[in-house]
C-alpha positions in Angstrom: -29.1 -66.9 14.4 -28.8 -63.1 14.9 -25.8 -60.9 14.5 -24.0 -59.7 17.7 -25.0 -56.3 18.8 -22.4 -53.6 19.4 -20.6 -54.4 22.6 -21.6 -58.1 22.5 -19.1 -60.9 21.9 -20.5 -63.8 19.9 -19.9 -67.2 21.4 -18.4 -70.1 19.4 -22.0 -71.4 18.7 -22.8 -68.1 17.1 -25.1 -66.9 19.8 -24.5 -63.6 21.5 -22.5 -63.6 24.6 -22.2 -61.2 27.5 -21.6 -57.5 27.0 -18.1 -56.3 27.6 -17.9 -53.4 30.1 -16.7 -50.0 29.0 -13.6 -48.9 30.8 -13.9 -46.1 33.3 -11.3 -43.6 34.4 -8.6 -41.9 32.3 -9.2 -44.2 29.3 -12.9 -43.6 29.3 -14.6 -42.9 25.9 -16.2 -39.8 27.3 -13.4 -37.4 28.1 -14.2 -34.0 29.6 -12.9 -30.7 28.2 -10.5 -30.5 31.2 -8.8 -33.7 30.1 -8.0 -32.4 26.6 -4.7 -30.8 25.8 -4.8 -27.0 25.5 -4.6 -26.3 21.7 -3.4 -22.7 22.2 -4.8 -19.7 20.3 -4.2 -16.9 17.8 -5.2 -13.7 19.7 -5.7 -10.2 18.3 -3.6 -7.5 19.8 -5.3 -4.1 20.4 -4.0 -1.0 18.7 -2.3 0.5 21.8 -0.3 -2.6 22.5 0.6 -2.8 18.8 2.2 0.6 19.0 4.0 -0.4 22.2 5.3 -3.6 20.5 6.5 -1.6 17.5 8.7 0.4 19.8 10.5 -2.8 21.1 12.3 -3.8 17.9 14.9 -2.0 15.8 14.1 -3.5 12.4 10.9 -3.8 10.5 9.9 -4.7 6.9 8.4 -2.3 4.5 6.4 -3.8 1.6 5.9 -1.7 -1.6 4.5 -2.5 -5.0 6.9 -2.3 -7.9 5.3 -3.1 -11.2 3.1 -6.2 -10.7 5.0 -7.5 -7.6 5.1 -6.6 -3.9 8.7 -6.3 -2.7 9.7 -6.4 1.0 12.7 -4.6 2.4 14.1 -4.7 6.0 14.7 -1.2 7.4 15.8 0.4 10.7 13.0 2.7 11.9 11.8 5.0 14.5 8.3 6.0 15.7 7.0 9.6 15.6 3.6 9.4 17.2 1.6 7.2 14.9 4.0 7.4 12.0 7.0 5.3 11.1 10.2 6.9 9.8 13.1 5.3 8.1 16.1 6.3 6.0 17.0 4.8 2.6 19.2 5.4 -0.4 18.2 6.4 -3.9 16.5 3.5 -5.5 13.4 1.2 -5.4 12.2 2.2 -2.0 12.2 5.9 -2.8 10.8 5.6 -6.3 8.0 3.3 -5.3 6.7 5.0 -2.2 5.8 8.5 -3.3 2.4 9.0 -1.7 1.6 5.3 -2.3 0.0 2.7 0.0 2.5 0.5 1.8 2.5 -2.0 4.5 5.0 -2.2 7.4 5.5 -5.2 9.5 7.5 -6.2 12.7 7.5 -9.4 14.6 9.1 -11.4 17.3 9.2 -15.2 17.1 10.2 -17.8 19.8 10.7 -21.1 18.0 11.6 -23.0 21.1 8.2 -22.2 22.8 6.3 -21.9 19.5 5.0 -18.5 20.3 5.4 -15.0 19.0 3.6 -11.9 17.8 3.3 -9.8 14.6 2.2 -6.2 14.1 1.2 -4.9 10.7 0.7 -1.2 9.8 -1.1 -0.1 6.6 -0.6 3.4 5.5 0.6 6.0 3.0 4.3 6.7 2.5 5.9 10.0 1.6 9.4 11.4 1.4 10.2 14.1 4.0 12.0 17.2 2.7 15.0 17.7 4.9 14.8 21.5 5.0 11.1 21.4 6.2 11.5 18.5 8.6 14.8 19.0 10.3 13.5 18.4 13.9 11.5 15.3 12.9 14.5 13.9 11.1 16.8 14.6 14.1 14.4 12.9 16.4 14.0 9.9 14.1 17.8 9.5 13.9 18.2 9.8 17.7 15.4 7.2 18.2 16.8 4.5 15.8 16.3 5.4 12.2 20.0 5.0 11.5 20.6 2.4 8.8 22.9 -0.6 9.7 23.7 -1.1 6.0 26.7 0.9 4.7 26.2 3.5 2.0 24.5 6.8 1.5 21.0 6.8 2.9 19.9 10.4 2.6 16.1 10.0 1.9 13.7 10.0 4.9 10.4 8.2 4.4 7.4 8.6 6.7 4.5 6.1 6.8 1.4 7.7 8.2 -0.7 4.8 9.6 -4.3 4.3 8.4 -4.6 0.9 10.2 -2.7 -1.1 12.7 -3.4 -4.8 13.6 -1.6 -7.4 15.5 -1.7 -11.1 16.4 -0.1 -13.2 19.1 0.3 -16.9 19.1 -0.4 -18.4 22.5 1.1 -21.9 22.5 -0.9 -24.8 23.7 0.3 -27.9 25.5 3.5 -29.1 23.8 4.3 -32.7 23.3 7.2 -34.1 25.4 10.6 -33.3 23.9 11.4 -37.0 23.8 9.3 -40.2 23.8 9.7 -41.7 27.3 9.6 -45.2 25.7 12.8 -44.5 23.8 13.4 -45.7 20.3 11.0 -48.3 18.9 
């Protein structure tokens, strides 16, 4: 007596029976790429579009190194060409940025559609001297670098970009919001 081959159904006597047919159509074992759900993608955003996206949001996050730890602070900001300007009070953000490398990030997320984008700028931060940079500071205040937080914020910081990168999540096919079969 031999064992049944793949696709054969053994008979009660132990002998192999007829082959069962493979189903055809939507439940076929060989699905084409067109039948598979779209998984979405994580796409790179070019530098020009990154700068355009930066201009669409009023708040970003500046990351600085303080001792052994990176710290991240939300700030209102404005663009001045390919530089980012923000105001801050005396404290950690001023003490930690003097001609140091920083990272600045903005994003926009849509949790309902599972999509969004993020832009990251790496650069060098420096404090502007009010008496030397009056026009730049006036432009930055006009364009949005006015803090929402209360208190004295008389230090102006400029981040000169060395690199800008961005990513966009393009959602794939989403599962149905509810199971059409109801509760099991």
